[in-house]
C-alpha positions as CSV (number, residue, x, y, z in Angstrom):
1,M,26.5,9.5,-36.4
2,E,24.8,12.6,-37.2
3,N,24.7,13.9,-33.6
4,Q,28.3,13.0,-33.3
5,N,29.3,14.9,-36.5
6,N,27.1,18.1,-35.2
7,T,29.1,17.9,-32.0
8,K,32.5,17.8,-33.6
9,N,31.6,20.8,-36.0
10,T,30.5,22.8,-32.8
11,Y,33.5,22.0,-31.1
12,N,35.8,23.0,-34.0
13,I,33.8,26.4,-34.6
14,L,34.1,27.4,-30.5
15,K,37.8,26.4,-30.9
16,T,38.3,28.5,-34.0
17,V,36.5,31.7,-32.6
18,N,38.2,31.3,-29.1
19,T,41.6,31.0,-30.9
20,F,41.3,33.9,-33.1
21,S,40.1,36.2,-30.0
22,L,42.6,35.0,-27.8
23,I,45.1,36.0,-30.7
24,I,43.7,39.5,-31.1
25,V,43.4,40.1,-27.2
26,T,46.8,39.2,-26.6
27,I,48.1,41.4,-29.7
28,I,46.4,44.1,-28.4
29,D,47.1,43.6,-24.5
30,I,51.0,43.2,-25.7
31,I,50.7,46.7,-27.4
32,L,49.0,48.1,-24.2
33,F,51.7,46.7,-22.1
34,F,54.6,47.9,-24.0
35,G,52.9,51.5,-25.2
36,Y,52.1,52.4,-21.3
37,I,55.7,51.5,-20.4
38,S,57.0,53.7,-23.5
39,D,54.5,56.4,-21.9
40,Y,55.8,56.0,-18.7
41,K,59.5,56.5,-19.7
42,Q,58.5,59.6,-21.6
43,G,56.6,60.9,-18.5
44,H,53.5,61.1,-19.9
45,I,51.9,59.1,-17.1
46,S,52.5,58.1,-13.7
47,F,54.1,55.0,-12.4
48,L,51.0,54.3,-10.1
49,F,48.7,54.5,-13.4
50,M,51.0,52.2,-15.5
51,F,51.5,49.9,-12.8
52,M,47.7,49.4,-12.6
53,V,47.1,48.9,-16.2
54,Q,49.9,46.3,-16.2
55,C,48.4,44.6,-13.5
56,V,44.7,44.4,-15.2
57,V,46.3,43.5,-18.6
58,I,48.4,40.7,-17.1
59,I,45.5,39.4,-14.8
60,S,43.1,39.6,-17.8
61,M,45.4,37.5,-20.1
62,I,46.2,35.0,-17.7
63,C,42.4,34.4,-16.9
64,S,41.7,34.2,-20.5
65,Y,44.7,31.7,-21.0
66,I,43.6,29.4,-18.2
67,V,39.9,28.9,-19.4
68,Y,41.2,28.6,-23.1
69,L,43.8,26.0,-22.2
70,R,41.5,24.1,-19.7
71,K,39.1,23.7,-22.7
72,K,39.7,25.3,-26.0
73,D,36.0,25.2,-27.2
74,S,34.8,26.5,-23.6
75,P,31.6,28.6,-24.0
76,Y,33.0,30.8,-21.1
77,F,36.2,32.1,-23.0
78,K,33.9,35.0,-24.5
79,H,32.9,36.2,-21.0
80,V,36.1,36.0,-19.0
81,S,38.0,37.6,-22.4
82,I,35.5,40.5,-22.9
83,I,35.3,41.1,-19.0
84,G,39.1,41.2,-18.9
85,Y,39.2,43.7,-22.0
86,I,36.4,46.2,-20.5
87,A,38.5,46.5,-17.5
88,V,41.8,47.4,-19.5
89,Y,39.8,49.6,-21.7
90,A,38.2,51.7,-18.8
91,L,41.7,52.2,-17.1
92,A,42.9,52.9,-20.7
93,V,40.2,55.5,-21.4
94,F,40.0,57.2,-17.8
95,G,44.0,57.6,-17.6
96,A,44.7,58.3,-21.2
97,Q,46.9,61.2,-22.4
98,N,45.3,60.8,-25.9
99,D,42.1,61.9,-27.2
100,M,41.7,59.2,-29.5
101,V,42.0,56.0,-27.2
102,F,38.4,55.5,-27.3
103,I,38.9,53.9,-30.8
104,M,40.3,50.9,-28.7
105,I,36.8,49.8,-28.9
106,F,36.6,48.8,-32.5
107,P,39.0,46.0,-33.1
108,I,38.3,43.9,-29.9
109,S,34.4,44.4,-30.1
110,I,34.0,43.4,-33.8
111,I,35.4,39.9,-32.9
112,Y,32.6,39.2,-30.7
113,I,30.3,39.0,-33.6
114,L,31.7,35.7,-34.5
115,Y,29.9,34.2,-31.3
116,F,26.5,35.3,-32.8
117,D,25.7,36.0,-29.2
118,Y,23.4,38.9,-29.4
119,A,23.3,39.0,-25.7
120,L,26.9,39.3,-25.1
121,I,26.9,42.2,-27.6
122,L,24.1,44.0,-26.2
123,K,25.5,43.9,-22.5
124,A,29.4,44.7,-23.9
125,S,27.9,47.6,-25.7
126,I,25.9,49.0,-22.9
127,V,29.1,48.6,-20.8
128,F,31.4,50.3,-23.5
129,A,28.8,53.1,-23.8
130,L,28.5,53.8,-20.1
131,I,32.3,54.0,-19.8
132,N,32.7,56.2,-22.6
133,V,29.8,58.5,-21.2
134,G,31.4,58.6,-17.8
135,D,34.7,59.3,-19.6
136,V,33.0,62.7,-21.4
137,I,31.7,63.6,-18.0
138,Y,35.0,62.9,-16.3
139,Y,36.8,65.3,-18.6
140,V,34.1,67.8,-18.8
141,L,33.2,68.3,-15.2
142,F,36.6,67.3,-13.2
143,L,39.5,68.0,-15.7
144,K,38.1,71.0,-17.3
145,H,40.2,69.9,-20.6
146,M,40.8,67.0,-22.8
147,H,42.9,63.9,-22.0
148,S,45.7,65.4,-24.3
149,G,45.5,68.9,-22.2
150,A,43.8,70.8,-25.0
151,P,40.8,73.0,-24.4
152,L,37.4,71.1,-24.4
153,N,36.4,70.8,-27.8
154,S,32.7,70.2,-28.8
155,T,33.7,68.8,-32.1
156,S,35.8,66.1,-30.3
157,I,33.3,65.4,-27.5
158,L,30.8,64.6,-30.2
159,L,32.6,62.6,-32.3
160,Q,33.8,60.6,-29.6
161,A,29.8,60.0,-28.6
162,A,28.7,59.8,-32.1
163,C,31.5,57.2,-33.2
164,V,30.9,55.0,-30.0
165,I,27.1,55.0,-30.0
166,M,26.8,54.6,-33.5
167,Y,29.3,52.0,-33.7
168,L,27.8,50.2,-30.7
169,V,24.3,50.3,-32.2
170,V,25.5,49.3,-35.7
171,L,27.3,46.5,-33.9
172,C,24.2,45.4,-32.2
173,Q,22.0,45.8,-35.0
174,T,24.6,44.0,-37.4
175,T,24.8,41.0,-34.8
176,R,21.1,40.9,-34.7
177,I,20.5,41.1,-38.2
178,S,23.2,38.6,-38.9
179,N,21.9,36.1,-36.1
180,R,18.6,36.3,-37.4
181,N,19.5,36.1,-41.2
182,N,21.7,33.1,-40.3
183,S,19.3,31.3,-38.7
184,I,16.7,31.8,-41.5
185,K,19.4,30.7,-44.1
186,I,20.1,27.7,-41.6
187,N,16.4,26.9,-41.5
188,N,16.1,27.3,-45.2
189,I,19.1,25.0,-45.5
190,N,17.8,22.3,-42.8
191,D,14.4,22.5,-44.8
192,E,15.8,22.0,-48.1
193,K,18.3,19.1,-46.9
194,E,15.3,17.4,-45.0
195,K,13.3,17.8,-48.1
196,S,15.9,16.5,-50.7
197,A,16.7,13.5,-47.8
198,Q,12.8,13.0,-47.5
199,L,12.3,13.2,-51.3
200,L,15.7,10.8,-51.9
201,L,14.3,8.2,-49.3
202,D,10.9,8.6,-50.8
203,V,12.3,7.5,-54.6
204,L,14.7,4.8,-52.9
205,S,11.8,3.6,-50.9
206,I,9.7,3.5,-53.9
207,V,12.3,2.0,-56.0
208,D,12.9,-0.6,-53.3
209,A,9.4,-1.5,-53.1
210,V,8.9,-1.9,-56.9
211,K,12.0,-3.9,-56.9
212,E,10.6,-6.2,-53.7
213,N,7.2,-6.2,-55.4
214,C,8.5,-7.2,-58.9
215,T,10.6,-9.9,-57.1
216,T,7.4,-11.0,-55.3
217,A,5.3,-10.9,-58.1
218,E,7.6,-12.7,-60.2
219,T,7.7,-15.5,-57.5
220,Y,3.8,-15.2,-57.2
221,I,3.5,-15.6,-61.1
222,R,5.9,-18.6,-61.4
223,S,4.2,-20.2,-58.0
224,L,0.9,-19.3,-59.9
225,G,1.9,-21.0,-63.3
226,Q,3.0,-24.2,-61.2
227,D,-0.4,-23.9,-59.3
228,V,-2.4,-23.7,-62.7
229,E,-0.4,-26.8,-64.0
230,T,-1.0,-28.6,-60.6
231,T,-4.8,-27.5,-60.9
232,T,-5.1,-28.8,-64.3
233,T,-3.7,-32.1,-63.4
234,T,-5.8,-32.4,-60.3
235,L,-8.8,-31.2,-62.1
236,N,-8.4,-34.0,-64.4
237,Q,-8.0,-36.3,-61.6
238,I,-11.3,-35.3,-60.3
239,A,-12.9,-36.0,-63.5
240,E,-11.7,-39.4,-63.4
241,A,-12.6,-39.6,-59.7
242,N,-16.1,-38.4,-60.3
243,S,-17.5,-41.3,-62.1
244,T,-16.2,-43.5,-59.4
245,N,-18.0,-40.8,-56.8
246,A,-21.5,-41.7,-58.9
247,Q,-21.0,-45.3,-57.9
248,S,-20.0,-44.8,-54.4
249,I,-23.1,-42.6,-54.0
250,D,-25.4,-45.5,-55.1
251,K,-23.7,-47.9,-52.6
252,Q,-24.3,-45.0,-50.0
253,T,-27.9,-44.7,-51.1
254,G,-28.6,-48.4,-50.0
255,M,-26.7,-48.0,-47.1
256,T,-28.6,-45.2,-45.8
257,S,-31.7,-47.1,-46.8
258,N,-30.6,-49.8,-44.4
259,I,-29.6,-47.3,-41.7
260,Q,-33.1,-46.0,-41.8
261,E,-34.8,-49.6,-41.1
262,M,-32.4,-49.9,-38.4
263,I,-33.5,-46.7,-37.0
264,Y,-37.1,-47.9,-37.3
265,S,-36.4,-50.8,-35.4
266,T,-34.5,-48.8,-32.6
267,K,-37.5,-46.4,-32.4
268,E,-39.9,-49.6,-31.6
269,M,-37.3,-50.7,-28.8
270,A,-37.4,-47.4,-27.4
271,D,-41.2,-47.5,-27.4
272,Q,-41.1,-50.8,-25.5
273,M,-38.5,-49.8,-22.9
274,L,-40.6,-46.4,-22.6
275,A,-43.5,-48.7,-21.4
276,L,-41.3,-50.8,-19.3
277,A,-39.8,-47.5,-17.6
278,H,-43.3,-46.5,-17.1
279,Q,-44.1,-50.0,-15.1
280,S,-41.1,-49.9,-13.2
281,E,-42.1,-46.6,-11.9
282,T,-45.4,-47.8,-11.0
283,A,-43.9,-50.8,-9.1
284,V,-41.4,-48.5,-7.5
285,Q,-44.0,-46.2,-6.1
286,G,-45.9,-48.9,-5.0
287,G,-42.9,-50.6,-2.9
288,Q,-42.4,-46.9,-1.4
289,E,-46.1,-47.2,-0.3
290,A,-45.6,-50.8,1.1
291,A,-42.3,-49.3,3.0
292,R,-44.4,-46.4,4.5
293,C,-47.0,-49.0,5.9
294,L,-44.2,-51.3,7.1
295,Q,-42.8,-48.1,9.0
296,A,-46.1,-47.2,10.4
297,Q,-46.9,-50.9,11.7
298,S,-43.4,-51.1,12.8
299,R,-43.9,-47.9,15.0
300,E,-46.9,-49.6,16.4
301,N,-45.1,-52.8,17.2
302,I,-42.3,-50.6,19.0
303,A,-45.0,-48.5,21.5
304,A,-46.7,-52.4,22.0
305,N,-43.4,-53.8,23.0
306,Q,-42.4,-50.7,25.2
307,Q,-45.7,-51.2,27.1
308,V,-45.3,-55.1,27.2
309,V,-41.5,-53.9,28.9
310,S,-43.3,-51.6,31.3
311,S,-45.7,-54.3,32.5
312,V,-43.3,-57.1,32.9
313,S,-41.1,-54.3,34.9
314,D,-44.2,-53.8,37.1
315,L,-44.6,-57.6,37.7
316,I,-41.3,-58.2,38.7
317,E,-41.4,-55.1,41.1
318,N,-44.9,-56.8,42.6
319,A,-43.1,-60.2,42.7
320,K,-40.5,-58.6,44.8
321,A,-43.1,-57.1,47.1
322,V,-44.9,-60.4,47.6
323,E,-41.3,-62.1,48.1
324,D,-40.9,-59.5,50.8
325,I,-44.2,-60.4,52.4
326,T,-43.6,-64.1,52.3
327,E,-40.6,-63.4,54.2
328,Q,-42.3,-61.7,56.9
329,I,-44.9,-64.3,57.0
330,F,-42.2,-67.2,57.3
331,S,-40.7,-64.9,60.1
332,I,-43.8,-64.8,61.8
333,S,-44.5,-68.3,61.5
334,S,-41.2,-69.3,62.7
335,Q,-41.9,-67.0,66.0
336,T,-45.4,-68.5,66.3
337,N,-43.8,-72.1,66.2
338,L,-41.2,-71.0,68.6
339,L,-44.1,-69.4,71.2
340,A,-46.1,-72.7,70.7
341,L,-43.2,-74.7,71.6
342,N,-42.4,-72.8,74.6
343,A,-45.8,-72.9,75.6
344,S,-45.8,-76.6,75.3
345,I,-42.9,-76.7,77.7
346,E,-44.6,-74.4,80.2
347,S,-47.9,-76.5,79.8
348,A,-45.9,-79.5,80.6
349,R,-44.5,-77.8,83.7
350,A,-47.7,-76.6,84.9
351,G,-49.3,-80.3,84.7
352,E,-52.9,-81.2,84.5
353,A,-53.5,-77.5,84.7
354,G,-51.7,-76.8,81.5
355,R,-53.1,-79.8,79.7
356,G,-55.7,-77.6,77.9
357,F,-53.4,-75.0,77.1
358,A,-50.7,-77.7,75.6
359,V,-53.7,-78.9,73.5
360,V,-53.9,-75.3,72.1
361,A,-50.2,-74.6,71.8
362,E,-50.0,-78.0,69.9
363,Q,-52.6,-76.7,67.5
364,I,-50.9,-73.4,67.2
365,R,-47.5,-75.1,66.4
366,Q,-49.5,-77.3,63.8
367,L,-51.1,-74.1,62.2
368,A,-47.3,-72.5,62.3
369,D,-46.2,-75.5,60.5
370,E,-48.9,-75.0,57.7
371,T,-48.2,-71.4,57.5
372,R,-44.3,-72.2,57.0
373,K,-45.3,-74.9,54.8
374,L,-47.7,-72.4,52.5
375,T,-45.2,-69.5,52.7
376,E,-42.6,-71.8,51.4
377,M,-44.8,-72.6,48.3
378,I,-45.9,-69.0,47.9
379,Q,-42.0,-68.1,48.1
380,H,-41.6,-70.9,45.6
381,I,-44.2,-69.8,43.2
382,V,-43.2,-66.3,43.7
383,E,-39.4,-67.0,42.6
384,N,-40.6,-69.0,39.7
385,L,-42.7,-66.1,38.7
386,R,-39.8,-63.7,38.9
387,N,-37.6,-65.7,37.1
388,N,-40.2,-66.3,34.5
389,A,-40.8,-62.2,34.5
390,D,-36.9,-61.7,34.2
391,A,-37.2,-64.5,31.1
392,A,-40.2,-62.3,29.7
393,K,-38.4,-59.2,29.9
394,T,-35.1,-60.5,28.5
395,T,-37.3,-61.8,25.6
396,V,-39.2,-58.6,25.3
397,D,-35.9,-56.6,25.2
398,E,-34.4,-59.0,22.4
399,V,-38.0,-58.2,20.4
400,V,-37.4,-54.8,20.8
401,E,-34.0,-54.8,19.7
402,H,-35.1,-57.0,16.6
403,V,-38.0,-54.6,15.9
404,N,-35.6,-51.5,16.3
405,A,-33.2,-53.7,14.0
406,Q,-36.4,-54.1,11.5
407,Q,-37.4,-50.8,11.7
408,D,-33.9,-49.8,10.3
409,L,-34.0,-52.2,7.5
410,I,-37.6,-50.7,6.8
411,N,-36.2,-47.2,6.7
412,N,-33.2,-48.4,4.5
413,A,-35.4,-50.1,2.2
414,S,-37.5,-47.3,2.1
415,T,-34.5,-45.0,1.3
416,Q,-33.5,-47.4,-1.6
417,F,-36.9,-47.3,-3.1
418,T,-36.5,-43.3,-3.2
419,G,-33.6,-43.7,-4.9
420,I,-34.6,-46.1,-7.1
421,G,-37.8,-44.0,-7.7
422,T,-35.2,-41.2,-8.6
423,H,-33.1,-43.4,-10.9
424,M,-36.3,-44.6,-12.7
425,T,-37.5,-40.9,-13.2
426,Q,-34.1,-40.1,-14.3
427,L,-34.0,-43.3,-16.7
428,N,-37.6,-42.3,-17.8
429,Q,-36.3,-39.0,-19.0
430,T,-33.6,-40.5,-20.5
431,I,-35.3,-42.7,-22.6
432,Q,-37.6,-39.8,-23.5
433,N,-34.8,-37.8,-24.5
434,T,-33.2,-40.9,-26.5
435,Y,-36.7,-41.0,-28.1
436,S,-36.2,-37.5,-29.5
437,K,-32.7,-38.2,-30.5
438,I,-33.9,-41.1,-32.7
439,E,-36.5,-38.9,-34.1
440,E,-33.9,-36.3,-34.9
441,I,-31.6,-38.8,-36.5
442,L,-34.5,-40.2,-38.6
443,Q,-35.1,-37.0,-39.8
444,S,-31.5,-36.2,-40.4
445,N,-30.9,-39.4,-42.3
446,N,-33.8,-38.7,-44.4
447,M,-32.1,-35.3,-45.3
448,I,-28.9,-37.0,-46.0
449,V,-30.6,-39.2,-48.6
450,D,-32.0,-35.9,-49.9
451,S,-28.5,-34.7,-49.8
452,I,-26.8,-37.7,-51.6
453,N,-29.3,-37.6,-54.3
454,Q,-28.5,-33.8,-54.8
455,I,-24.9,-34.5,-54.9
456,S,-25.2,-37.0,-57.6
457,S,-27.1,-34.5,-59.7
458,V,-24.3,-31.9,-59.1
459,S,-21.5,-34.4,-59.4
460,Q,-22.5,-34.9,-63.0
461,E,-22.6,-31.0,-63.5
462,V,-19.0,-31.1,-62.2
463,A,-17.9,-33.6,-64.4
464,A,-19.0,-31.2,-67.2
465,S,-17.4,-28.1,-65.6
466,T,-14.1,-29.8,-64.7
467,Q,-13.4,-30.4,-68.5
468,Q,-14.0,-26.6,-69.2
469,V,-11.7,-25.6,-66.2
470,V,-9.0,-27.7,-67.6
471,A,-9.1,-25.8,-70.7
472,L,-9.1,-22.7,-69.0
473,G,-6.0,-23.5,-67.0
474,E,-4.0,-24.5,-69.6
475,N,-4.7,-20.8,-71.1
476,T,-4.0,-19.4,-67.6
477,R,-0.7,-21.1,-67.4
478,D,0.6,-20.0,-70.8
479,A,-0.4,-16.3,-69.8
480,A,1.3,-16.8,-66.3
481,Q,4.6,-18.0,-68.5
482,N,4.5,-14.6,-70.3
483,A,3.9,-12.5,-67.3
484,E,6.9,-13.8,-65.5
485,K,9.0,-13.1,-68.4
486,L,7.7,-9.6,-68.3
487,M,8.1,-9.4,-64.7
488,S,11.9,-10.7,-64.9
489,E,12.7,-7.9,-67.3
490,L,11.3,-5.4,-65.0
491,T,13.1,-6.7,-62.1
492,Q,16.3,-6.1,-64.3
493,T,15.4,-2.6,-64.9
494,V,14.8,-1.8,-61.3
495,K,18.2,-3.4,-60.0
496,M,19.8,-0.3,-62.1
497,V,18.8,2.1,-59.2
498,D,21.0,-0.2,-56.7
499,K,23.9,2.1,-57.2
500,Y,21.9,5.2,-55.9
501,L,21.4,3.3,-52.5
């Protein structure tokens, strides 16, 4: 809100100064416009010079009005208007027929003090000074006479230079001092304004805080009175209940004694459990040792069975070799029998000469028959031996499988015994921890018994102190009521400042 007000004030100031400057510039330009027309009609100036002045006057006025009408508080208006006036002033000074035309600088330049722009005044003053210096050089060196046609007059020259320079110096210094003084005054006013505002805010803040604190204090005092009354009632109830607590403490003492006896019994049971845990741990260790022995024996049985399997396999191979040999012997006996039969046939053909050979052939045939019979018996025995060896191999394989299964069971039992041993160790540790906790509970229970005895004695002291506190509470309640009345009166007094908020 304050920023909006500042912006509005700045707009109004610039608009007012721009409007006033435009009016003065317009009046001066109109005077120059018609004045130069009059000089031309009287033959004092040429048409070309008049036309140039009129063009510059019209152009400067048009530019000034365009900037002003587009934005009445435009910060560029002062630059446009003074540039146009400088151009008009330069033409007027150099082409004038009057020695006092340089005083045109006075009415227009004084207006720009209203802008409080020292840089603009300084620049314009320098330009105006240069124009006048150039004008003096122009009519001294080139014209050789004054603008009016009069001979050169040092007094007029010095008057023009002194007036212009002193005026411009005074104008610049006046603007500078004025700006500085205005800045100091504005800063002082702002400081005083801020101090006054801050002082007012502080006073109002203090009053508001006092008002709020009074209201809060009144609430607290009212609450305090209620709390004191409640406390008094509660203390009476505590005094009444305190006697009941003494009876309850006696009962708790008896119950604590029973708990202590139960804790002693639990401790004895924990001792028995600890002994049983040690025995179980010993038994589990023995089972683990037996399982290790069974594992070793099982490994030996597996090795022996593997040797038996190897021997039976060799026996089967040997039986097969014997069977092959008996087959060869049987083949030989069959061939021998066939030869004996052929020999008998040939001896029969030979007659008496082959009778002796026939006897020998008969003997060979009989021997071949016996060999064949013995070979058949051997073959039958070898076949039975091979069947028995196969059955033995099958049995031994089954035994090996059972032994392997037994080994797996033994390994499983060993693992179970190991797990049981671990659990028994944990159980033993848990029982020991339980035993420690029971001892701690026993110590805590003893401390509870002592605390109950102390509470019983303190309870009697509390009963006596409660009566004193009840009396004190009644006095405090009366004081709180009086304070509440005072705070209510103070609150009403502080509310009188609300009209300044």
